[in-house]
C-alpha positions in Angstrom: 68.3 -37.0 60.8 69.3 -33.9 58.9 71.3 -32.1 61.6 74.1 -29.8 61.0 76.5 -31.1 63.6 79.3 -33.5 64.3 78.1 -35.2 67.4 79.8 -33.0 70.0 83.4 -32.6 71.2 83.9 -36.1 72.4 84.8 -37.2 68.9 87.2 -34.3 68.2 90.9 -35.0 68.1 93.3 -33.0 70.2 93.7 -29.5 69.0 90.5 -29.5 66.9 88.6 -26.8 68.9 88.8 -23.4 67.3 91.6 -21.1 68.3 89.1 -18.2 68.5 85.4 -18.0 67.8 83.9 -15.1 65.9 81.1 -13.3 67.6 77.7 -14.5 66.5 75.9 -11.5 64.8 73.1 -10.0 66.8 70.5 -11.2 64.2 71.8 -14.8 64.5 71.9 -15.1 68.3 69.2 -16.7 70.3 66.7 -14.4 71.9 63.7 -14.7 74.1 61.6 -15.6 71.1 64.3 -17.4 69.2 66.4 -19.3 71.7 69.2 -20.2 69.4 67.3 -22.8 67.3 65.1 -20.8 65.1 61.9 -21.1 67.1 59.4 -18.3 67.0 57.9 -19.6 70.3 59.1 -18.7 73.8 60.4 -21.8 75.6 57.7 -21.4 78.2 55.0 -21.7 75.6 56.3 -25.1 74.5 56.6 -26.3 78.1 53.1 -25.3 78.9 51.6 -27.0 75.8 53.8 -30.1 75.4 55.4 -31.4 78.6 58.3 -33.7 77.9 57.5 -37.4 78.2 59.4 -39.7 80.5 60.6 -41.9 77.7 60.1 -42.6 74.0 56.9 -44.4 73.1 57.0 -48.2 72.5 55.7 -47.6 69.0 59.3 -46.7 68.0 60.7 -50.1 69.0 61.0 -51.3 65.4 63.7 -48.7 64.9 66.1 -50.8 66.9 66.1 -53.9 64.7 69.6 -53.2 63.4 71.1 -53.2 66.9 74.2 -51.0 66.2 75.4 -47.7 67.5 77.5 -48.9 70.4 74.4 -50.0 72.3 74.1 -53.3 74.0 71.7 -55.7 72.3 68.4 -55.6 74.1 66.8 -58.8 75.4 63.6 -60.0 73.7 60.5 -59.6 75.8 58.8 -63.0 76.2 55.5 -61.7 74.9 57.0 -60.0 71.8 59.5 -62.4 70.1 61.6 -61.0 67.4 61.5 -57.4 68.5 63.4 -55.0 70.6 62.4 -52.5 73.2 63.8 -49.0 73.1 67.1 -48.8 75.1 67.1 -47.0 78.4 68.0 -43.3 78.5 71.7 -42.6 78.7 73.3 -42.4 82.2 74.5 -39.1 83.5 77.9 -38.0 82.0 79.8 -38.9 85.1 78.4 -42.5 85.0 78.8 -43.1 81.3 81.4 -45.5 79.9 84.2 -43.9 77.8 83.1 -43.4 74.1 83.9 -46.2 71.7 86.8 -45.7 69.3 86.1 -44.0 66.0 84.4 -46.3 63.5 83.0 -48.6 66.2 79.7 -47.0 67.1 77.6 -48.2 64.3 78.7 -51.8 64.0 76.0 -54.4 63.5 76.0 -57.2 66.1 77.5 -60.5 65.2 75.1 -63.0 63.6 71.9 -62.5 61.6 69.6 -59.6 62.3 66.2 -60.3 63.8 63.4 -60.7 61.3 61.2 -57.6 60.9 57.6 -57.8 61.8 55.3 -59.3 59.2 53.6 -57.0 56.8 49.9 -56.2 57.3 47.4 -57.5 54.8 47.5 -55.2 51.7 44.7 -52.7 51.5 42.9 -52.3 48.2 43.9 -49.1 46.5 41.3 -46.4 46.1 40.8 -44.1 43.1 43.3 -41.2 43.0 41.8 -38.5 45.2 44.5 -36.5 46.8 42.3 -35.7 49.9 40.5 -39.0 50.3 41.4 -41.6 52.9 40.0 -44.7 54.4 37.8 -44.2 57.5 39.7 -44.7 60.8 39.0 -47.7 62.9 39.1 -46.4 66.6 38.9 -49.9 68.1 41.9 -51.3 66.2 45.5 -50.7 67.1 47.9 -49.5 64.3 49.3 -52.4 62.3 53.1 -53.1 62.6 55.3 -51.4 60.1 55.6 -53.4 56.8 58.9 -54.8 55.8 60.7 -52.6 53.4 60.8 -55.2 50.6 57.0 -55.6 50.9 56.2 -52.0 50.2 54.8 -51.2 46.8 57.6 -50.2 44.4 55.2 -47.7 42.7 51.7 -46.4 43.3 49.2 -48.8 42.0 47.3 -48.0 38.8 44.2 -47.0 40.7 46.1 -44.4 42.8 48.4 -43.9 45.8 48.3 -46.1 48.8 45.9 -45.3 51.7 48.9 -44.2 53.9 50.2 -41.9 51.2 46.7 -40.3 50.8 46.6 -39.6 54.6 50.1 -38.1 54.6 49.4 -35.9 51.6 46.4 -34.6 53.3 48.5 -33.7 56.3 51.1 -32.0 54.1 48.4 -29.9 52.3 47.1 -28.6 55.7 50.5 -27.6 57.1 51.9 -26.1 53.9 50.6 -22.6 54.8 52.1 -22.8 58.3 55.3 -24.8 57.4 57.6 -22.3 59.2 55.6 -22.4 62.4 55.5 -26.2 62.3 59.3 -26.4 61.7 60.0 -23.9 64.5 57.7 -25.8 66.9 59.3 -29.1 66.0 62.8 -28.0 66.8 61.8 -26.2 69.9 60.1 -29.3 71.1 63.0 -31.5 70.1 65.6 -29.5 72.0 63.5 -29.1 75.1 62.5 -32.7 75.4 66.0 -34.0 74.3 68.5 -31.2 75.2 71.4 -33.7 74.5 70.6 -33.5 70.8 71.2 -29.8 70.7 75.0 -30.4 70.4 74.4 -32.2 67.1 73.3 -28.9 65.5 75.2 -25.6 64.8 75.0 -22.7 67.2 72.7 -20.7 64.9 69.9 -22.6 63.1 69.1 -20.0 60.5 70.3 -22.0 57.5 69.9 -25.6 58.7 66.9 -25.7 61.0 64.5 -26.8 58.2 66.7 -29.4 56.6 65.7 -32.3 58.8 62.0 -31.4 58.7 62.0 -31.0 54.9 63.9 -34.3 54.4 61.3 -36.1 56.5 58.4 -34.6 54.6 60.0 -35.3 51.3 60.5 -39.0 52.3 57.0 -39.3 53.6 55.4 -37.8 50.5 57.2 -40.4 48.3 56.5 -43.3 50.5 55.0 -45.4 47.6 58.1 -45.3 45.5 60.4 -47.8 47.3 63.3 -47.6 44.8 63.5 -43.8 44.9 62.9 -43.6 48.6 65.6 -46.1 49.4 68.2 -44.4 47.3 67.4 -40.9 48.7 67.3 -42.1 52.4 70.4 -44.3 52.1 72.3 -41.3 50.9 71.0 -39.3 53.9 71.8 -42.1 56.3 75.4 -42.4 55.1 75.9 -38.6 55.2 74.5 -38.2 58.7 77.2 -40.4 60.2 79.4 -37.4 60.3 76.9 -35.6 62.5 77.2 -38.3 65.2 73.7 -39.5 64.5 72.9 -42.8 66.4 69.9 -45.1 66.2 68.5 -44.0 69.5 68.1 -40.4 68.1 65.5 -41.4 65.6 62.6 -42.2 68.1 63.1 -38.7 69.7 62.8 -37.1 66.3 59.7 -39.2 65.5 57.9 -38.3 68.7 58.5 -34.6 68.1 57.5 -34.8 64.5 54.2 -36.4 65.4 53.7 -33.8 68.1 54.3 -30.9 65.7 52.0 -32.4 63.0 49.3 -33.1 65.6 49.4 -29.4 66.7 49.4 -27.8 63.2 47.3 -30.3 61.2 44.5 -30.6 63.7 41.7 -30.5 61.0 42.9 -33.6 59.2 44.6 -35.4 62.1 43.1 -38.7 63.3 44.2 -42.0 64.7 44.5 -43.4 61.2 46.6 -40.5 60.1 48.9 -40.9 63.1 49.2 -44.6 62.4 50.2 -43.9 58.8 52.9 -41.4 59.8 54.3 -43.8 62.4 54.5 -46.6 59.8 56.2 -44.4 57.2 58.6 -42.8 59.7 59.6 -46.2 61.0 60.4 -47.3 57.4 62.3 -44.1 56.7 64.3 -44.5 59.9 65.1 -48.1 59.3 66.4 -47.4 55.8 68.7 -44.7 57.1 69.9 -46.8 60.1 70.7 -49.8 57.8 72.5 -47.6 55.3 74.7 -46.1 58.1 75.5 -49.5 59.5 76.5 -50.8 56.0 78.6 -47.8 55.2 80.5 -48.1 58.4 81.9 -51.4 57.3 84.0 -49.8 54.7 84.2 -46.0 55.3 84.9 -43.6 58.2 82.2 -41.1 59.2 84.5 -38.3 58.2 88.1 -37.6 57.0 90.5 -35.1 58.4 92.4 -33.2 55.8 95.3 -30.7 56.1 95.4 -27.6 54.0 98.6 -27.8 51.9 97.9 -24.9 49.5 95.8 -21.7 49.5 95.8 -19.6 46.3 93.8 -16.4 46.3 92.5 -16.0 42.7 90.4 -12.9 43.3 89.6 -10.8 46.4 86.8 -13.3 47.2 87.7 -16.6 45.4 90.4 -19.0 46.6 91.5 -22.4 45.4 92.1 -24.6 48.5 94.0 -27.8 48.3 94.0 -30.4 51.1 95.7 -33.7 51.8 93.3 -36.2 53.6 94.8 -38.3 56.3 93.3 -41.5 54.7 92.6 -42.3 51.1 89.5 -40.5 49.9 87.7 -42.3 47.1 85.5 -40.1 44.8 84.5 -39.6 41.2 85.0 -36.6 39.0 82.0 -34.4 39.2 81.1 -35.2 42.8 81.1 -33.0 45.8 81.7 -33.3 49.5 80.8 -31.4 52.7 83.4 -29.4 54.6 83.6 -28.4 58.3 86.2 -25.8 59.5 87.7 -25.5 62.9 86.4 -21.9 63.1 82.7 -23.0 62.9 82.3 -26.4 64.4 79.1 -28.3 63.4 78.6 -26.1 60.4 79.0 -28.0 57.1 78.9 -26.7 53.5 79.1 -28.5 50.2 81.9 -28.0 47.7 82.7 -29.7 44.4 86.0 -31.3 43.7 87.8 -29.2 41.1 89.9 -32.1 39.6 89.6 -35.7 38.8 91.2 -38.1 41.4 94.9 -37.5 41.5 97.8 -39.9 42.0 99.1 -37.9 44.9 95.7 -38.0 46.7 95.3 -34.3 47.0 91.9 -32.7 46.7 91.1 -29.1 45.5 88.1 -26.9 45.9 87.1 -23.5 44.5 85.6 -21.3 47.2 83.9 -18.0 46.9 83.3 -15.9 50.0 79.8 -14.6 50.1 78.4 -12.0 52.5 77.7 -13.5 55.9 78.9 -16.8 54.7 80.6 -18.4 57.8 82.3 -21.3 56.1 83.1 -19.6 52.8 84.7 -16.6 54.5 86.7 -18.8 56.8 88.1 -20.8 53.9 88.9 -17.8 51.7 90.1 -15.3 54.3 91.4 -17.4 57.3 92.5 -20.8 56.1 96.2 -21.3 55.6 98.5 -24.3 55.0 98.6 -26.4 58.1 95.0 -25.9 59.1 92.9 -29.0 59.4 89.4 -29.4 57.9 86.9 -32.2 58.1 85.4 -33.8 55.0 82.2 -35.7 54.8 81.6 -38.6 52.3 81.5 -37.9 48.6 78.1 -37.4 47.0 76.5 -36.4 43.8 75.5 -38.0 40.5 77.0 -35.5 38.0 79.5 -38.0 36.7 80.6 -39.0 33.2 78.9 -42.0 31.6 81.9 -43.8 30.0 79.7 -46.4 28.3 78.6 -44.0 25.6 80.3 -42.0 22.9 78.0 -39.0 23.3 79.6 -35.7 23.5 79.6 -33.6 26.7 77.9 -30.2 26.8 79.0 -28.5 30.0 77.6 -25.2 31.4 79.6 -23.8 34.3 78.7 -20.5 36.1 81.0 -18.8 38.5 82.8 -21.4 40.8 80.6 -24.0 39.1 83.4 -24.3 36.6 85.2 -26.4 39.3 83.4 -29.8 38.7 83.3 -29.0 34.9 87.1 -28.9 34.9 87.1 -32.2 36.8 84.9 -33.8 34.1 87.2 -32.6 31.3 90.2 -34.2 33.1 88.2 -37.4 33.6 87.5 -37.6 29.8 91.1 -37.0 29.1 92.3 -39.7 31.4 90.0 -42.3 29.8 91.6 -41.6 26.4 88.5 -41.5 24.3 88.2 -38.6 21.8 84.7 -37.5 22.7 83.7 -33.9 21.8 83.4 -31.7 24.9 81.9 -28.2 24.6 82.3 -26.0 27.7 80.4 -22.7 28.2 82.0 -20.8 31.1 79.8 -18.1 32.3 80.5 -15.0 34.5 79.1 -11.6 35.1 82.3 -9.7 34.2 85.6 -10.5 32.6 87.4 -10.4 36.0 85.1 -13.1 37.3 86.5 -15.6 34.8 89.2 -16.5 37.4 90.0 -20.0 36.0 89.9 -19.1 32.3 93.6 -19.6 31.8 93.4 -23.1 33.1 90.5 -24.0 30.9 92.1 -22.5 27.8 95.3 -24.4 28.6 93.3 -27.6 28.6 91.8 -26.6 25.3 95.2 -26.3 23.8 96.2 -29.7 25.0 93.1 -31.5 23.8 91.8 -30.9 20.3 88.4 -32.5 21.2 87.8 -29.7 23.8 86.2 -26.3 23.0 86.0 -23.6 25.8 83.7 -20.6 25.2 83.8 -17.9 28.0 80.5 -15.9 28.2 80.2 -12.6 30.0 76.7 -11.3 30.9 77.5 -7.7 32.1 79.9 -5.0 31.1 82.2 -4.6 28.2 84.1 -7.7 26.9 85.8 -9.1 23.9 84.4 -12.5 24.7 80.9 -13.8 24.0 78.4 -11.4 25.5 74.9 -12.3 26.8 73.1 -14.7 29.0 74.8 -18.1 29.2 71.7 -20.1 28.3 71.0 -17.8 25.3 74.5 -18.4 23.9 74.1 -22.2 24.4 70.9 -22.1 22.4 72.5 -20.1 19.6 75.3 -22.7 19.2 72.9 -25.6 19.2 71.2 -27.9 18.6 73.0 -30.6 20.6 71.2 -33.9 19.7 74.3 -36.1 20.4 75.4 -34.6 23.6 74.9 -35.3 27.3 74.5 -32.1 29.3 76.2 -31.2 32.6 75.3 -28.1 34.6 77.0 -26.5 37.6 76.5 -23.1 39.2 73.9 -21.1 41.0 70.4 -22.6 41.3 68.9 -20.0 39.0 71.4 -20.8 36.3 70.7 -24.5 36.6 67.0 -24.0 36.4 67.1 -21.8 33.3 69.7 -24.1 31.8 67.6 -27.2 32.2 64.6 -25.4 30.7 66.7 -24.3 27.7 68.2 -27.7 27.1 64.9 -29.5 27.3 63.5 -26.9 25.0 66.1 -27.5 22.3 65.5 -31.3 22.4 67.9 -32.8 24.9 66.0 -35.5 26.9 65.8 -34.8 30.6 67.5 -38.1 31.4 70.6 -36.9 29.6 70.9 -33.7 31.7 72.9 -34.0 34.9 73.3 -31.6 37.8 73.4 -31.5 41.5 72.2 -29.1 44.2 69.2 -27.3 42.6 67.0 -27.9 45.6 69.6 -27.4 48.3 69.8 -24.1 50.3 73.6 -24.2 49.5 74.3 -25.7 46.1 77.1 -28.2 45.7 78.6 -26.4 42.8 79.0 -23.0 44.4 79.5 -24.1 48.0 77.6 -21.1 49.2 77.7 -20.4 52.9 
């Protein structure tokens, strides 16, 4: 569940609440037609068209197979062996038991998990027609969700599965009204389940569509079990820091179906709804299982104290923190940060060094206009302040099983993970050629050039070429990708790119165009609203 929150204040340690909250800009506050969660619909319109149900539908019962999240294990109904019913709605706050200690909410129950429902009889695949689907059978109930290991690993040769065809048909219909569908979805979610509102930030301008897009992405790739499992497992692990629990997933599923029913009316049918229920159940179970497994070895988040704050330019700072517990990560990865000034607002930042013996972590942060987290980190953070870190993520890591050289393109603060990769190669002691192209608009924007040139002097296998795109300079002048092309070709190199999305896209196109296979090009964050390399926001 791609929320933007931490699960409310009950998990916050003493002293975590912000000393002072900045006023929310007028354009970001809730209004009559945007009540704080990005909805374009008045609340009364949602109430009139979609009254809240008394309880989640029983179709979401399979989401509780893992039985964790601090909930008591539900008894098995005599007429449905091997399954669980949804847990009862939570008691009023004054009647609730105290929250479980940190790290105890997502434990699996002792003993083996109940077996999932048997998979339905496979349906023969149809020819690949993106808008064809099997005829619905009104008299038959939707089949139970298939076990994850019984889903096809790839679309069959004759085309996608029937469920995928139905889902793609829905996606094609709602594409022109995706914004309205998203707004309606969140409005419905927060009206039916107001307790979930605390999982999200105060303003939903940047994050309100993340959950919906994640769900649609997962649904569209339902036939590719390997890719789907990897993608959703990452989401499930990352969402622990938001306070996401298993009982939240049925609420999301109900509102997702309601939003799709409203805005995909031309293609919606009983068969379509059954397909979405099956796929969403599979999606939810993968995320629930990943969260439960991750909790066995890792906390949901780490507290980290700021120990150094170095202002490199008027809007770029190097922030160094000391986590309260060991923080395992790999050079080239990134994490999400939450500040005490903006609770429940997380932004991604890359580690600017390889793992250090003293356990310290450093980040390069650029303050951008109206960027809540970035401005707080650059202009307000000081030694002694405490931040929160999510789990490490990202696949832009060095393959130490090959002797290929490294071709690294870093734009702006995207030089941070590139520096970490250089340190990683140096620590492994193998003399692999590393070519770094460090791009910026002006000479003054090359804030870390002295560090990079110092590394070049220490390591003869490293070459650093600063590139300036605008203004007078004594360095290489022009677009970063054009300079890289001029110095090519690079047949024996693996490529690593970090920087703004536009730079990454043009860089990938350039590298593929000069003959580097796409599987040897690594980057993170190109499809995210806030890229991991720049940490924008």
